[in-house]
C-alpha positions in Angstrom: 22.3 -88.8 109.8 21.7 -86.1 106.7 19.8 -83.5 108.8 17.3 -81.6 107.2 18.5 -77.5 107.8 15.5 -77.2 110.4 17.0 -80.4 112.8 20.4 -78.9 112.3 19.5 -75.3 113.5 17.6 -76.6 116.3 20.5 -79.5 117.2 22.9 -76.0 117.5 20.5 -74.1 119.3 19.8 -76.6 121.6 23.9 -77.7 122.3 25.8 -74.0 121.9 23.2 -72.4 124.6 24.1 -75.5 126.9 27.5 -75.5 126.4 27.9 -71.5 127.2 25.7 -71.8 130.2 27.6 -74.9 131.6 30.8 -73.3 130.8 29.7 -70.3 132.9 28.9 -72.6 135.6 32.2 -74.2 135.5 33.5 -70.5 136.2 31.4 -69.7 139.4 32.2 -73.0 140.7 35.9 -72.8 140.2 36.0 -69.3 142.1 35.6 -71.7 145.5 38.3 -74.0 144.5 40.3 -75.4 147.7 41.8 -78.9 147.7 39.3 -79.9 150.2 36.2 -79.1 148.5 36.4 -80.7 145.3 33.8 -83.0 145.4 31.5 -80.9 146.3 32.3 -78.3 143.6 31.6 -81.4 141.2 28.5 -81.8 142.3 27.4 -78.3 142.1 28.3 -79.1 138.3 26.5 -82.4 137.8 23.2 -80.6 136.7 24.7 -78.5 134.0 27.0 -81.2 133.2 24.2 -83.5 132.7 22.3 -81.5 130.3 25.3 -80.7 128.2 25.7 -84.1 127.7 22.0 -84.7 126.1 22.8 -81.9 124.0 26.3 -83.1 122.8 25.1 -86.8 122.5 22.6 -85.4 119.7 24.5 -83.0 118.3 27.2 -86.1 117.5 24.3 -87.2 115.4 24.1 -84.5 112.8 26.3 -84.5 109.7 27.1 -81.0 108.8 26.8 -79.7 105.0 31.0 -79.6 104.0 30.8 -75.5 103.5 29.4 -75.0 107.4 31.5 -78.3 108.7 34.1 -76.1 110.5 31.2 -74.8 112.8 30.0 -78.5 113.5 33.3 -79.0 114.4 34.2 -75.6 116.9 31.0 -76.6 118.9 31.4 -80.5 119.1 35.4 -79.6 119.9 34.5 -77.0 122.6 31.8 -79.1 124.1 34.0 -82.2 124.5 36.6 -79.8 126.1 33.6 -78.5 128.4 32.6 -82.0 129.3 36.3 -82.7 130.0 36.8 -79.9 132.3 33.3 -81.0 134.2 34.6 -84.6 134.5 37.8 -83.4 136.3 35.5 -81.8 139.0 32.4 -84.1 139.1 34.3 -87.5 140.5 33.7 -88.5 143.9 37.8 -89.5 144.2 39.0 -86.0 142.2 42.2 -84.6 143.4 43.6 -81.2 143.0 45.7 -82.4 140.4 42.5 -83.5 138.1 41.2 -80.1 139.6 44.4 -78.0 137.5 43.6 -80.3 134.5 39.9 -79.5 134.7 40.8 -75.8 134.4 42.8 -76.0 131.6 40.4 -78.1 129.8 37.8 -74.9 130.3 40.2 -72.5 128.9 40.5 -74.7 125.5 36.9 -74.7 125.5 36.9 -71.0 125.5 39.8 -71.0 123.2 37.7 -73.1 120.6 34.3 -71.4 120.8 35.5 -68.0 120.4 35.9 -68.9 116.8 32.6 -68.7 116.7 32.2 -65.2 118.1 31.6 -63.3 115.2 28.9 -65.5 113.7 26.9 -66.1 116.7 25.7 -63.5 118.7 25.5 -65.4 122.1 29.1 -66.7 121.9 29.8 -63.1 121.3 28.2 -61.9 124.5 29.6 -64.9 126.6 32.6 -63.1 125.5 31.6 -60.1 127.1 31.0 -58.6 130.4 27.8 -59.9 132.1 26.1 -56.5 132.4 27.3 -55.1 129.0 26.3 -58.3 127.1 22.5 -56.8 126.2 24.6 -53.4 124.5 23.5 -53.9 120.7 25.9 -50.9 119.7 29.0 -52.9 120.8 27.7 -56.0 119.6 27.2 -54.9 116.1 30.7 -53.0 116.3 32.6 -56.0 117.2 30.3 -58.2 114.3 31.7 -55.3 111.8 35.4 -54.7 112.5 36.1 -58.9 112.4 34.8 -59.0 108.9 37.0 -55.9 107.5 40.7 -56.4 107.2 43.5 -55.3 109.9 44.3 -51.8 109.8 47.3 -50.5 108.0 50.7 -49.1 109.6 53.7 -47.9 107.5 52.2 -50.3 104.6 52.0 -53.4 107.2 48.9 -54.7 108.9 48.4 -54.3 112.3 47.0 -57.6 114.4 43.7 -57.9 116.1 42.3 -60.3 117.9 44.0 -63.1 119.3 47.3 -64.0 118.4 50.1 -66.0 119.9 53.8 -65.3 119.5 55.6 -68.6 120.4 53.1 -69.7 122.9 51.9 -73.0 121.8 51.0 -74.8 124.6 54.1 -77.0 124.8 56.2 -73.9 124.4 57.6 -71.2 126.9 58.8 -68.0 127.0 56.2 -67.0 124.3 53.2 -64.6 124.7 49.6 -64.3 123.9 47.5 -61.2 122.9 44.5 -60.1 122.4 44.2 -56.6 120.3 40.5 -55.3 120.2 39.0 -55.9 117.2 37.6 -52.3 116.8 40.8 -50.7 118.1 41.7 -47.5 116.3 45.6 -47.4 115.9 45.8 -43.4 115.9 43.9 -43.5 119.4 46.1 -43.6 122.6 45.6 -47.1 123.8 46.0 -49.0 127.5 47.4 -52.1 128.0 47.4 -54.8 130.8 50.0 -56.9 130.9 48.9 -60.5 133.2 51.2 -62.8 134.6 50.0 -66.5 135.0 50.9 -68.9 138.3 52.9 -70.8 139.2 53.0 -74.1 136.0 50.3 -72.0 134.3 50.8 -70.7 130.9 49.8 -67.6 129.3 47.8 -69.1 126.3 45.7 -69.9 129.7 45.5 -67.0 131.4 44.4 -65.1 128.2 40.9 -66.3 129.2 40.9 -64.8 132.7 41.3 -61.4 131.4 39.6 -61.7 127.8 36.6 -60.1 128.6 37.0 -57.3 130.1 39.6 -56.2 127.0 37.4 -56.7 124.6 34.3 -55.0 126.6 36.5 -51.8 127.5 38.7 -51.7 124.5 42.3 -51.9 126.0 45.2 -54.2 124.5 45.8 -57.6 127.1 48.9 -59.3 126.8 49.8 -62.8 129.1 53.1 -64.0 128.2 54.6 -67.5 129.2 57.5 -67.6 131.9 60.4 -69.4 130.7 60.9 -72.0 133.0 57.7 -73.6 135.0 57.1 -70.4 137.0 58.7 -66.7 137.0 62.2 -65.9 137.7 61.9 -65.6 141.4 64.8 -67.4 142.5 68.6 -68.4 140.4 68.9 -66.7 137.2 66.6 -63.8 135.8 65.2 -65.5 132.3 61.5 -63.6 132.6 62.0 -59.5 132.8 63.6 -58.7 129.3 61.2 -60.4 127.5 58.4 -58.3 129.5 60.2 -55.4 128.5 60.6 -56.1 125.0 56.7 -57.0 124.6 56.0 -53.4 125.7 58.4 -52.2 122.7 56.6 -54.5 120.6 53.5 -53.1 121.1 54.3 -49.7 120.8 55.9 -50.3 117.4 52.6 -50.9 116.2 50.2 -49.0 118.0 49.8 -45.5 120.0 50.3 -46.9 123.8 48.9 -44.9 126.4 52.4 -44.7 128.2 50.2 -43.6 131.6 48.7 -46.3 131.8 50.5 -49.8 131.5 49.4 -52.3 134.2 51.1 -55.3 135.5 49.4 -58.0 137.2 49.6 -61.6 138.1 48.1 -64.2 139.8 50.1 -66.2 142.5 53.6 -66.3 141.6 52.8 -64.2 138.4 51.3 -61.5 141.2 55.0 -62.2 143.5 56.7 -61.4 139.9 54.6 -58.1 139.0 56.0 -57.0 142.2 59.8 -57.5 141.6 59.4 -56.4 137.8 57.4 -53.6 138.8 60.4 -52.6 141.3 63.1 -52.5 138.5 64.5 -48.9 137.6 62.5 -47.1 134.4 60.1 -50.0 134.4 57.6 -49.3 132.0 54.8 -50.1 134.3 52.9 -47.6 135.5 50.4 -49.5 137.9 50.6 -53.0 139.5 48.2 -55.2 141.0 49.4 -58.3 142.6 46.5 -61.3 143.1 47.4 -63.6 145.9 50.8 -63.7 145.9 53.5 -62.5 148.2 56.0 -59.8 149.2 59.5 -61.3 147.9 62.1 -61.2 150.5 64.5 -59.9 147.8 62.4 -56.7 147.7 62.9 -55.9 151.3 66.3 -57.3 152.0 68.1 -55.1 149.0 65.7 -52.0 150.2 63.8 -52.5 146.5 60.7 -51.7 147.9 61.5 -48.0 147.5 61.5 -48.2 144.1 58.0 -48.9 144.5 56.8 -45.9 145.6 55.8 -43.8 142.8 53.5 -46.8 141.2 50.5 -47.3 142.4 49.7 -50.5 143.4 46.1 -52.7 144.2 47.0 -55.6 146.5 44.0 -58.2 146.2 44.1 -61.4 148.6 41.5 -64.0 150.1 40.4 -64.5 153.5 40.6 -68.6 152.4 44.6 -68.9 150.9 45.1 -72.0 151.3 48.4 -71.5 149.6 50.0 -67.9 150.9 47.7 -67.4 154.0 46.3 -63.8 154.3 48.6 -63.1 156.6 51.5 -62.8 154.6 49.1 -60.4 152.6 48.7 -58.2 155.8 52.7 -58.1 156.0 53.3 -57.4 152.5 50.3 -54.4 153.4 52.2 -53.4 156.3 55.9 -53.4 154.5 54.4 -51.1 151.7 52.5 -48.5 153.5 55.4 -48.2 155.9 57.9 -47.2 152.6 55.1 -44.8 151.5 53.7 -46.9 148.8 50.6 -45.9 147.1 48.6 -48.8 148.2 45.3 -50.3 148.1 44.7 -53.2 149.5 41.4 -55.8 148.9 41.1 -58.3 151.0 37.9 -60.7 150.0 36.2 -62.7 152.3 36.0 -66.4 151.7 38.0 -66.1 148.6 40.3 -69.3 148.7 43.8 -69.3 146.2 41.8 -68.2 143.2 41.8 -65.3 140.8 39.4 -62.9 141.9 38.0 -61.7 138.3 34.8 -60.2 140.3 37.0 -57.4 141.6 38.4 -56.3 138.0 35.7 -53.7 137.4 37.2 -52.1 140.5 41.1 -52.8 139.8 40.2 -51.4 135.9 38.5 -48.5 137.5 41.4 -47.7 139.6 43.8 -48.1 136.7 42.3 -45.8 134.3 38.7 -44.3 134.5 38.3 -43.8 131.1 38.0 -47.7 130.6 34.4 -47.7 131.3 32.1 -50.5 130.2 29.0 -49.9 128.4 26.0 -51.3 130.6 27.9 -52.0 133.9 27.6 -48.3 135.2 30.7 -47.7 135.3 32.3 -43.6 135.2 
């Protein structure tokens, strides 16, 4: 229907908060992801999904004027993906494959609504760490820098915001990245390279770290493995590409060579230790989440190569894929060779990315990466 400006505004201001609230609720629920608990997780989302569906049904009746039609399309598409994500968990007969599909849909919802962050303060706040969302100076800085041309180096514009290099979801071997919009190319910047789990994709895993990068001002890179997972067996296909990404960043930005973190989830965690154990590795810190210690590191004596690299090892007590005993064995092996190891065993965590641990990881990695409003020092 042709709506008045007041009706259009009322629909947007109802739908967008419901969308963001449901997306955040989905994040909270998926933190307890377990194959035997999918139905209860879905039930926990039902109230949020119902409220979003009601707002969305009304929103779909609104015709946006041509000059702002892209805004309406973004909200509509993001809501569709969010509802699809909720549906993947709310069906009583849901299987684990449905849950994985649901999580990918949630990533797509974030990807789409993020385009409105420069124009909508609530969206911009959603993509900040919770305790930094009231920081007006940070919000203003993000809004201001999103509206100005990219910085220049040697006559060429430097990329900012989210970028993708041969990393559409049907592609493998590329990478996604987030360059903070307000980054000063003359100042040294920390880098976090985060590796997805098996069957995952860097375009999705980007959203597991984006709030932290956007809040604290570090470069985030999420590569995609050449095959369905990282080179844990057989031919090595991934290491040279990870090193090439670091070199690419060095070409455009002043990289803090003392703070280049390689982290990962599940198979990505296992591979992060393998890549970090290579001679002359550029990675100064390693943070594997919910992975295992690859036998090759032990059998070939490569654990010795990790002695000089600080490691932050995270694992859940309820991990159903890699039981916590595997992490405890890794802890013992790493301690035995004298590694600089921090071990965090999180009670109740299943095989899921422990995002709540990121503030502690970032404080350990580089204490200068403080977050406004978080109390970090």
